[in-house]
C-alpha positions as CSV (number, residue, x, y, z in Angstrom):
1,M,-44.0,47.1,21.1
2,K,-44.1,46.6,17.8
3,K,-40.3,46.9,17.2
4,T,-39.7,44.6,19.8
5,L,-42.1,41.8,18.6
6,A,-40.3,42.3,15.2
7,T,-37.4,42.0,16.9
8,I,-37.9,38.7,18.4
9,I,-39.3,37.7,15.5
10,Y,-35.8,38.6,13.5
11,F,-33.9,36.9,16.3
12,T,-35.7,33.3,16.1
13,L,-35.8,33.1,12.4
14,S,-32.0,34.0,12.4
15,L,-31.6,31.0,14.7
16,T,-33.8,28.6,12.8
17,L,-31.8,29.4,9.5
18,I,-28.4,28.9,11.2
19,S,-29.9,25.8,13.0
20,I,-31.6,24.7,9.4
21,G,-27.6,25.6,7.5
22,Y,-25.8,23.7,10.7
23,T,-28.1,20.5,10.0
24,I,-27.6,20.5,6.0
25,S,-23.8,20.8,6.4
26,F,-23.7,17.9,9.4
27,F,-25.9,15.9,6.6
28,S,-24.0,16.6,4.1
29,D,-20.7,15.0,5.8
30,T,-22.4,12.2,7.0
31,E,-20.2,9.7,5.5
32,T,-16.6,11.3,6.5
33,S,-18.0,11.8,10.1
34,T,-19.2,8.2,10.2
35,N,-15.9,6.6,9.1
36,N,-13.9,9.0,11.2
37,L,-16.2,8.0,14.2
38,L,-15.5,4.0,13.2
39,G,-11.9,4.5,12.4
40,I,-12.4,3.0,9.0
41,T,-9.3,3.9,6.5
42,T,-9.9,3.9,2.8
43,L,-7.1,3.4,0.4
44,S,-5.4,6.8,-1.2
45,S,-6.5,7.6,-4.4
46,D,-3.0,8.7,-5.6
47,N,-0.6,6.1,-4.0
48,L,0.7,2.6,-5.3
49,L,1.1,0.2,-2.4
50,I,3.3,-2.5,-1.2
51,N,0.9,-5.3,-0.9
52,E,2.7,-8.2,0.0
53,V,6.0,-9.6,0.5
54,M,7.9,-12.8,0.4
55,Y,11.2,-12.3,2.5
56,D,11.8,-15.7,3.9
57,P,10.5,-18.5,1.0
58,T,11.3,-22.2,1.8
59,Q,13.5,-22.5,-1.9
60,N,16.6,-21.0,-2.2
61,D,16.0,-17.1,-1.0
62,N,18.8,-15.7,-3.4
63,F,16.0,-16.5,-6.1
64,N,12.8,-16.7,-4.6
65,E,12.3,-13.4,-2.7
66,W,9.7,-11.2,-4.6
67,I,7.1,-8.0,-3.5
68,E,3.9,-7.4,-4.6
69,L,2.5,-3.6,-5.7
70,Y,-1.1,-2.9,-6.2
71,N,-2.6,0.4,-7.9
72,P,-5.2,1.0,-6.0
73,T,-6.2,4.0,-8.2
74,D,-8.7,4.5,-11.1
75,K,-5.1,5.6,-13.6
76,P,-2.5,3.7,-14.7
77,V,0.7,4.1,-13.0
78,D,4.3,4.0,-14.6
79,V,7.2,2.9,-12.5
80,D,10.0,3.3,-14.7
81,G,12.7,5.0,-12.9
82,W,10.9,3.8,-9.2
83,R,13.3,2.1,-6.9
84,I,12.9,-0.3,-4.1
85,V,15.1,0.6,-1.0
86,D,15.8,-1.6,2.2
87,N,17.9,-1.4,5.0
88,E,21.4,-1.2,3.2
89,E,20.8,-0.9,-0.4
90,E,18.5,0.6,-3.1
91,D,17.7,-1.2,-6.3
92,L,16.1,0.3,-9.7
93,I,13.1,-1.1,-11.0
94,E,12.9,-2.3,-14.8
95,G,10.4,-4.4,-16.5
96,D,11.2,-8.0,-16.7
97,D,11.3,-8.9,-20.5
98,V,12.3,-12.2,-19.7
99,N,9.0,-13.5,-17.4
100,G,6.9,-10.8,-18.8
101,N,6.7,-8.3,-21.7
102,G,8.9,-6.0,-20.2
103,T,6.5,-3.1,-19.4
104,T,6.6,-0.7,-16.1
105,I,3.0,0.5,-16.2
106,I,0.9,-0.7,-13.6
107,P,-2.7,-0.8,-14.8
108,P,-5.5,0.3,-12.6
109,H,-6.5,-2.0,-9.3
110,G,-4.0,-3.9,-11.0
111,Y,-1.2,-6.1,-9.6
112,A,2.9,-6.0,-10.2
113,I,5.4,-8.6,-9.0
114,I,8.9,-7.4,-8.4
115,T,11.8,-10.1,-8.3
116,D,15.6,-10.3,-8.6
117,S,17.3,-10.4,-11.9
118,N,17.8,-14.1,-12.1
119,T,14.7,-15.3,-10.3
120,H,13.4,-18.6,-9.7
121,V,9.9,-17.4,-8.9
122,Y,8.1,-18.1,-11.9
123,D,9.4,-21.4,-11.4
124,N,8.2,-22.0,-7.7
125,F,4.8,-19.7,-7.4
126,I,1.7,-19.6,-9.5
127,I,1.4,-15.7,-10.7
128,P,-1.4,-15.0,-12.6
129,E,-0.6,-13.7,-16.2
130,N,-1.9,-10.6,-16.1
131,A,0.1,-9.5,-12.7
132,I,2.8,-7.2,-14.4
133,K,6.3,-8.6,-14.1
134,L,9.2,-6.1,-13.0
135,R,12.8,-6.8,-11.4
136,V,15.7,-5.1,-9.7
137,E,18.7,-4.2,-12.0
138,D,20.8,-6.7,-10.3
139,N,20.7,-10.3,-8.7
140,S,18.9,-9.4,-5.1
141,I,16.1,-7.3,-4.0
142,G,17.9,-4.6,-1.6
143,N,21.0,-7.0,0.2
144,D,18.8,-10.0,0.0
145,L,15.6,-9.2,2.3
146,G,16.0,-10.0,5.9
147,N,14.4,-12.8,7.5
148,E,14.5,-11.8,10.7
149,N,13.9,-7.8,10.0
150,D,14.1,-5.3,7.2
151,K,12.0,-2.6,5.8
152,I,11.1,-1.8,2.1
153,I,10.7,1.8,1.1
154,L,9.2,2.7,-2.2
155,K,10.3,5.8,-4.1
156,N,8.8,7.2,-7.3
157,A,11.1,8.6,-9.9
158,T,11.7,12.1,-8.2
159,G,12.9,10.4,-4.8
160,V,9.6,11.0,-3.2
161,I,8.8,8.2,-0.8
162,V,5.3,6.5,-2.1
163,D,5.0,3.4,0.5
164,A,7.3,2.2,3.2
165,I,6.6,-1.0,5.2
166,E,8.9,-3.2,8.1
167,W,9.1,-5.9,9.9
168,G,11.1,-7.6,13.1
169,S,12.1,-4.2,13.7
170,D,11.2,-0.4,14.1
171,Y,13.4,1.7,11.7
172,T,13.0,5.7,12.2
173,D,12.2,6.2,8.1
174,V,9.5,4.5,8.5
175,P,6.0,5.4,10.1
176,G,4.1,3.2,12.5
177,S,4.9,-0.1,14.1
178,P,6.5,-3.1,12.4
179,I,4.9,-6.5,12.2
180,S,6.5,-9.6,14.0
181,D,8.9,-11.7,11.3
182,V,6.7,-14.7,10.2
183,D,7.5,-18.6,9.4
184,E,9.6,-19.9,6.5
185,G,7.3,-20.1,3.6
186,H,4.6,-17.3,5.1
187,S,4.3,-14.0,3.0
188,I,3.3,-10.5,5.3
189,A,0.0,-9.1,3.4
190,R,-1.8,-6.1,3.4
191,Y,-5.5,-6.7,5.0
192,T,-7.5,-5.6,2.0
193,N,-8.5,-1.6,1.5
194,V,-6.8,-0.7,4.7
195,D,-3.6,1.9,4.8
196,T,-3.1,3.3,7.8
197,N,0.9,3.9,7.1
198,D,1.4,1.6,9.9
199,T,2.6,-2.0,9.3
200,L,1.5,-3.8,12.5
201,A,-2.3,-2.4,11.7
202,D,-2.0,-2.9,7.8
203,F,-0.6,-6.1,7.2
204,Y,-0.8,-10.0,8.5
205,D,0.8,-13.2,8.6
206,E,0.0,-14.9,5.3
207,T,-0.1,-18.5,5.7
208,D,-0.8,-19.1,1.6
209,P,0.6,-16.3,0.0
210,T,-1.1,-14.9,-3.2
211,P,1.7,-13.5,-5.6
212,G,0.0,-11.0,-8.2
213,S,-3.7,-11.2,-7.0
214,E,-6.0,-10.1,-4.6
215,N,-5.0,-11.1,-0.8
216,I,-6.9,-13.4,1.1
217,V,-7.9,-11.1,4.2
């Protein structure tokens, strides 16, 4: 009888300890669990992001297209040797020593603007002084950004894809679905703090573009 009672006590105590351990484990991960249930996606801590794109400006497309990058990390990111790819061409990114100081380093939580080498963007848009000014090495971003459909792929210096977005058409090398093309003078802009690797979910039609600064939504 004593042996049976001891066994029961031991079994009950074991279950209690297991239950306590499970409870501690569950609540230690409450934030992650809640975020998963709510479908909240935060920015990746180690990725530079394509944050906003002006592909159909009201001014001459040849000189006024731009791409905005955002660094959501707590460390500076040097894009020296990085490349921008559209549906037909690949361009090297370099520092703009005409409109900026030539640096290719984007500070933590900082913004950068990529233009073509003969850009008029700084004459026709208000760009904050602290935005990093970058350019591609020739007279157009890619093969000129398409007004109806195109893609932008950002590659680091070793050729690894860091980010990719698309509009108008669904490209096989870009994850997710494309956002629809927007009206002339509008940009496509990333929702603040959203990165699901799906352009349709991550971007919206911005009627008041904000090159070099935080998006409105």
